C-alpha positions as CSV (number, residue, x, y, z in Angstrom):
1,M,-1.9,-7.1,-39.3
2,I,-5.2,-6.0,-40.7
3,Q,-5.4,-6.3,-44.5
4,T,-7.1,-4.0,-47.0
5,I,-10.1,-5.3,-49.0
6,K,-7.8,-5.4,-52.1
7,Q,-5.4,-7.6,-50.3
8,I,-8.2,-9.9,-49.1
9,E,-9.5,-10.1,-52.7
10,A,-6.0,-11.1,-54.0
11,T,-5.6,-13.8,-51.4
12,C,-9.1,-15.2,-52.2
13,D,-8.4,-15.1,-55.9
14,A,-5.2,-17.0,-55.5
15,G,-6.9,-19.7,-53.3
16,L,-4.3,-19.0,-50.5
17,P,-5.1,-19.5,-46.8
18,F,-5.2,-16.6,-44.4
19,D,-2.3,-17.2,-42.1
20,G,-1.6,-15.6,-38.7
21,D,-3.6,-13.5,-36.3
22,P,-4.4,-10.1,-37.6
23,H,-4.5,-8.8,-34.1
24,E,-1.2,-10.4,-33.0
25,E,0.6,-7.1,-32.6
26,T,-1.9,-5.8,-30.0
27,R,-2.5,-8.9,-28.0
28,A,-0.9,-9.2,-24.5
29,P,1.7,-11.9,-24.1
30,E,0.7,-15.3,-22.7
31,L,1.0,-15.6,-19.0
32,T,2.7,-18.9,-18.0
33,L,3.8,-18.2,-14.4
34,E,1.6,-18.3,-11.3
35,R,2.3,-17.8,-7.5
36,M,0.4,-17.1,-4.3
37,Y,1.2,-14.2,-1.9
38,Y,-0.6,-12.9,1.1
39,P,-0.3,-9.1,1.2
40,Y,-1.5,-7.9,4.7
41,G,-2.7,-11.5,5.2
42,F,-5.1,-11.7,2.2
43,P,-4.7,-14.3,-0.6
44,L,-3.4,-12.9,-3.9
45,K,-2.8,-15.0,-7.0
46,V,-0.3,-13.4,-9.3
47,I,-0.2,-14.6,-13.0
48,T,2.5,-13.2,-15.2
49,N,5.0,-13.9,-17.9
50,S,8.0,-12.5,-15.9
51,E,10.1,-14.1,-13.1
52,E,11.3,-10.6,-12.3
53,V,7.7,-9.5,-11.5
54,L,7.5,-12.4,-9.0
55,E,10.8,-11.4,-7.4
56,I,9.6,-7.8,-6.9
57,I,6.3,-8.9,-5.4
58,A,8.1,-11.3,-3.1
59,G,10.1,-8.4,-1.9
60,M,6.9,-6.4,-1.2
61,W,4.7,-9.1,0.3
62,G,6.7,-12.3,0.7
63,D,7.1,-11.8,4.5
64,F,3.3,-11.8,5.1
65,E,1.5,-14.9,6.4
66,Q,-2.0,-15.8,5.5
67,L,-4.6,-14.4,7.9
68,T,-7.9,-14.9,6.1
69,D,-9.4,-17.4,3.7
70,T,-11.2,-14.7,1.6
71,E,-11.6,-15.3,-2.2
72,P,-8.1,-14.8,-3.8
73,I,-7.5,-11.6,-5.6
74,I,-6.3,-12.2,-9.1
75,S,-3.5,-10.0,-10.5
76,E,-2.5,-10.6,-14.1
77,V,0.7,-8.8,-15.0
78,H,1.7,-8.6,-18.7
79,V,5.3,-7.6,-19.2
80,V,5.7,-6.0,-22.7
81,E,8.8,-4.9,-24.6
82,G,8.0,-1.2,-24.6
83,S,10.0,1.6,-26.3
84,S,12.0,3.1,-23.5
85,M,14.3,2.1,-20.6
86,E,13.6,5.3,-18.7
87,C,11.5,5.4,-15.5
88,P,7.9,6.2,-16.6
89,P,6.1,9.2,-15.2
90,A,3.9,8.9,-12.1
91,P,0.6,7.3,-13.1
92,V,-2.6,9.3,-13.3
93,Y,-5.4,7.5,-11.3
94,R,-9.1,7.7,-12.2
95,I,-12.0,6.0,-10.4
96,M,-14.8,4.9,-12.8
97,L,-16.7,2.5,-10.5
98,P,-16.4,-0.4,-10.3
99,L,-13.0,0.2,-12.1
100,M,-9.9,2.0,-10.9
101,L,-7.4,3.0,-13.6
102,G,-3.8,4.0,-13.3
103,V,-2.1,5.2,-16.5
104,A,1.6,6.2,-16.7
105,D,2.1,5.8,-20.4
106,A,1.1,3.6,-23.4
107,D,3.1,0.6,-22.0
108,N,2.6,1.0,-18.2
109,Y,-1.0,1.0,-16.9
110,S,-3.3,-0.9,-14.6
111,I,-7.0,-1.7,-14.4
112,V,-8.5,-2.8,-11.1
113,D,-12.1,-4.3,-11.0
114,L,-13.3,-3.8,-7.5
115,L,-16.3,-6.1,-8.0
116,R,-14.6,-9.0,-9.8
117,N,-11.7,-9.1,-7.4
118,K,-9.2,-8.7,-10.3
119,A,-6.4,-6.5,-11.3
120,Q,-4.8,-6.4,-14.8
121,M,-1.7,-4.5,-15.7
122,S,0.8,-3.9,-18.4
123,I,4.5,-3.1,-17.5
124,S,7.3,-2.5,-19.9
125,R,10.7,-4.2,-19.5
126,G,12.2,-0.8,-19.2
127,A,10.0,0.1,-16.3
128,L,11.0,-3.2,-14.5
129,Q,14.5,-1.8,-14.2
130,H,13.0,0.7,-11.7
131,R,11.8,-1.7,-9.1
132,L,10.6,0.5,-6.4
133,Y,8.6,2.6,-8.9
134,V,7.0,-0.5,-10.3
135,G,6.3,-2.0,-6.9
136,Y,4.7,1.1,-5.3
137,L,2.8,2.5,-8.3
138,L,1.8,-0.5,-10.4
139,L,2.2,-3.9,-8.8
140,G,0.7,-2.6,-5.5
141,M,-2.6,-1.8,-7.2
142,P,-4.4,-5.0,-5.8
143,G,-4.2,-3.2,-2.5
144,C,-7.1,-1.1,-3.7
145,I,-9.3,-4.3,-3.6
146,I,-8.1,-5.1,-0.1
147,S,-8.9,-1.6,1.2
148,T,-12.4,-1.6,-0.4
149,R,-13.6,-5.1,0.2
150,Y,-11.7,-6.6,3.2
151,A,-10.0,-3.9,5.2
152,I,-10.1,-0.2,5.9
153,G,-6.9,1.8,5.0
154,I,-5.9,4.4,7.6
155,H,-3.3,7.1,7.0
156,A,-1.4,6.2,10.1
157,G,1.6,4.5,11.6
158,C,1.1,1.7,14.1
159,V,3.1,0.6,17.1
160,A,2.3,-1.6,20.1
161,M,3.4,-2.2,23.7
162,D,2.3,-5.1,25.8
163,G,-0.2,-6.1,23.1
164,R,-1.9,-2.6,23.1
165,G,-1.6,-0.9,19.7
166,I,-1.6,2.8,18.9
167,L,-2.5,4.3,15.5
168,L,-0.3,7.4,14.9
169,C,-2.3,9.6,12.6
170,G,-1.9,13.0,11.0
171,D,-1.1,14.9,7.9
172,S,2.1,14.5,6.0
173,G,5.0,16.1,7.9
174,M,3.6,15.4,11.3
175,G,6.1,12.7,12.0
176,K,4.2,9.4,11.7
177,S,7.2,7.5,10.3
178,T,9.9,9.0,12.5
179,L,7.8,8.6,15.7
180,S,6.9,5.0,14.7
181,Y,10.5,4.1,14.2
182,A,11.7,5.9,17.3
183,C,9.2,4.0,19.3
184,A,10.4,0.7,17.8
185,K,14.0,1.6,18.6
186,A,12.9,2.3,22.2
187,G,11.5,-1.3,22.5
188,W,8.0,-1.0,21.1
189,T,6.7,-3.5,18.5
190,Y,6.6,-2.0,15.0
191,V,3.7,-2.7,12.6
192,S,3.7,0.2,10.1
193,D,5.0,3.7,9.4
194,D,2.3,5.6,7.6
195,G,-0.2,3.1,6.1
196,T,-2.2,0.8,8.3
197,Y,-5.0,-1.6,7.5
198,W,-7.7,-2.4,10.0
199,L,-9.0,-5.9,9.2
200,S,-12.7,-4.9,9.1
201,N,-13.9,-8.4,8.1
202,R,-12.7,-9.9,11.4
203,N,-13.9,-9.5,15.0
204,G,-12.0,-7.0,17.2
205,R,-9.7,-4.2,16.2
206,L,-6.9,-6.1,14.5
207,A,-4.6,-3.9,12.4
208,T,-1.7,-4.8,10.0
209,G,0.8,-2.9,7.9
210,D,4.2,-3.1,6.1
211,F,5.9,-4.4,9.3
212,H,9.1,-5.3,7.4
213,R,10.0,-1.8,6.2
214,V,9.9,1.9,7.1
215,R,10.2,4.8,4.8
216,F,11.6,8.2,5.8
217,R,12.0,11.6,4.2
218,P,15.7,12.3,3.4
219,T,15.9,14.8,6.3
220,A,15.3,12.0,8.8
221,G,19.0,11.2,8.6
222,E,19.5,14.1,11.0
223,L,17.6,12.1,13.6
224,F,18.7,8.5,12.8
225,P,22.4,8.2,11.8
226,E,21.9,4.6,10.6
227,I,19.9,5.8,7.5
228,R,22.5,8.3,6.4
229,G,24.0,7.4,3.1
230,L,21.2,5.0,2.1
231,D,19.7,5.4,-1.4
232,I,17.1,8.1,-1.9
233,T,14.2,6.7,-3.9
234,P,12.5,9.1,-6.4
235,R,8.9,8.7,-7.5
236,A,7.9,6.1,-4.9
237,A,4.8,8.0,-4.0
238,G,5.4,11.4,-5.5
239,K,8.1,12.3,-3.0
240,A,11.7,11.3,-2.3
241,S,12.1,8.7,0.4
242,I,14.7,6.5,2.1
243,E,13.7,2.9,2.8
244,L,15.0,0.8,5.6
245,R,14.3,-2.9,6.3
246,T,13.2,-3.6,9.9
247,G,13.8,-6.7,12.0
248,P,16.5,-8.4,14.0
249,M,19.3,-6.9,11.9
250,N,18.6,-3.5,13.4
251,H,17.3,-4.8,16.8
252,I,13.7,-3.9,16.1
253,S,10.8,-6.1,17.1
254,C,8.2,-6.3,14.4
255,A,4.7,-7.9,14.1
256,Q,2.3,-8.4,11.2
257,T,-0.7,-7.5,13.4
258,T,-1.7,-5.9,16.7
259,N,-4.9,-5.1,18.4
260,V,-5.6,-1.3,18.4
261,D,-6.6,0.4,21.6
262,F,-5.8,4.1,20.9
263,M,-5.8,6.5,18.0
264,V,-3.5,9.5,18.4
265,F,-3.4,12.4,16.0
266,L,0.1,14.0,15.9
267,N,0.6,17.7,15.9
268,R,4.2,18.9,16.1
269,K,3.7,22.3,14.5
270,S,1.2,23.9,16.7
271,G,3.7,25.8,18.8
272,E,1.8,24.7,22.0
273,S,3.3,23.2,25.0
274,P,3.8,19.4,24.8
275,K,0.6,17.6,25.9
276,L,-1.7,14.7,25.2
277,M,-5.4,15.5,25.2
278,P,-8.7,13.9,24.2
279,Y,-9.6,14.5,20.5
280,R,-12.7,14.8,18.5
281,K,-14.1,11.5,17.1
282,D,-16.1,13.4,14.4
283,V,-12.7,14.5,12.9
284,A,-11.3,11.0,13.3
285,R,-14.3,9.6,11.5
286,Q,-14.0,12.0,8.6
287,S,-10.3,11.5,8.3
288,M,-10.9,7.7,7.9
289,R,-13.8,8.2,5.5
290,Q,-11.9,10.4,3.1
291,M,-9.4,7.5,2.4
292,M,-12.3,5.2,1.3
293,F,-13.8,4.6,-2.1
294,G,-15.9,1.9,-3.8
295,V,-19.3,1.0,-5.0
296,P,-22.1,2.6,-2.8
297,E,-23.3,-0.6,-1.1
298,I,-19.7,-1.6,0.0
299,L,-18.9,2.0,1.0
300,E,-22.0,2.1,3.2
301,M,-20.9,-1.1,5.1
302,Q,-17.4,0.4,5.5
303,Y,-18.7,3.6,7.0
304,A,-20.7,1.5,9.5
305,K,-17.6,-0.4,10.5
306,V,-15.7,2.8,11.0
307,D,-18.4,4.0,13.4
308,R,-18.2,0.7,15.4
309,F,-14.4,0.9,15.4
310,L,-14.4,4.5,16.9
311,D,-16.9,3.5,19.5
312,E,-14.4,0.9,20.9
313,I,-11.2,3.0,21.0
314,D,-10.0,6.2,22.7
315,V,-8.9,9.1,20.4
316,F,-6.3,11.7,21.5
317,E,-4.2,14.5,20.0
318,L,-0.5,14.7,20.8
319,H,1.3,18.1,20.7
320,Y,5.1,17.5,20.7
321,T,8.4,18.5,19.3
322,D,10.8,16.2,21.2
323,L,10.7,12.5,20.2
324,D,11.9,11.2,23.6
325,W,9.1,13.1,25.4
326,A,6.5,11.8,22.9
327,I,7.6,8.2,23.4
328,D,7.5,8.6,27.2
329,R,4.0,10.1,26.9
330,L,2.7,7.4,24.7
331,E,4.1,4.7,27.1
332,K,2.2,6.4,29.9
333,L,-1.0,6.3,27.7
334,V,-0.6,2.5,27.2
335,R,0.2,1.9,30.9
336,E,-2.5,4.1,32.4
337,G,-5.0,4.6,29.6
338,Q,-4.8,8.4,29.7
């Protein structure tokens, strides 16, 4: 601890050494553990003092294979003792370029440096007891670097048939997760439910997402009996959700990536007759842009990539209420291109 001048005088007068680190109480713990992961295919080096942190991250990103040889993102995770075992409040996020800050409380916060390719965070041992909260809202922060430097994040689900991918876009409540999962149950390949990354640093229109899980609103149990009774997760992203693992155990074909051919904006609340119709690319462009942030020179490059992306795909709007009809209509789109 910091000594007063009188205390320093007394120590000097007695000829005693000054022992210890006066800042020891405020220094972060030493990080002794290190492991590589590949979220969405990008190298991420995690350095921490907690095996539990590595377990949580393995559950989030352990199924991804490396797709690129980009410079590894560094994520330093300091687990501190903290003063509470309760779940912290949802973080408040602030962008102060080139930094992005996420602050939940005095013990749980993150700092992401978009230019240095580095994330640093403090997490209390109490918060670690709430794994989904920690995973989504704190440990997932390196995804901000991916979505500004290496990929473009799109608020969309993604499914594919015969190697042709469809982005299912739209506002919350338009059914991105339910339609993505329904397509997967009908034999499509599942890539993501409502968050897709277009790998803008590669040639083509390759997209990736959380192919090993899907998240629903609790009301989705009315459509899919298999999710009834599963745990409801609070605070995952500001709303309650039910999470289901995908894969062979529930007879769903998954893929880490697919090539995107179509972008479909979902509209199940218009009251109009079911139909698929061409949609405005200027709206699609702005919907993608509003998800983007970063330093001006990188943002300008990302905008240009979005323009090229939209030049190469077809954009539609789907009015629907019935899932089976929507699936059949999307299959026709893949087969016939219209």
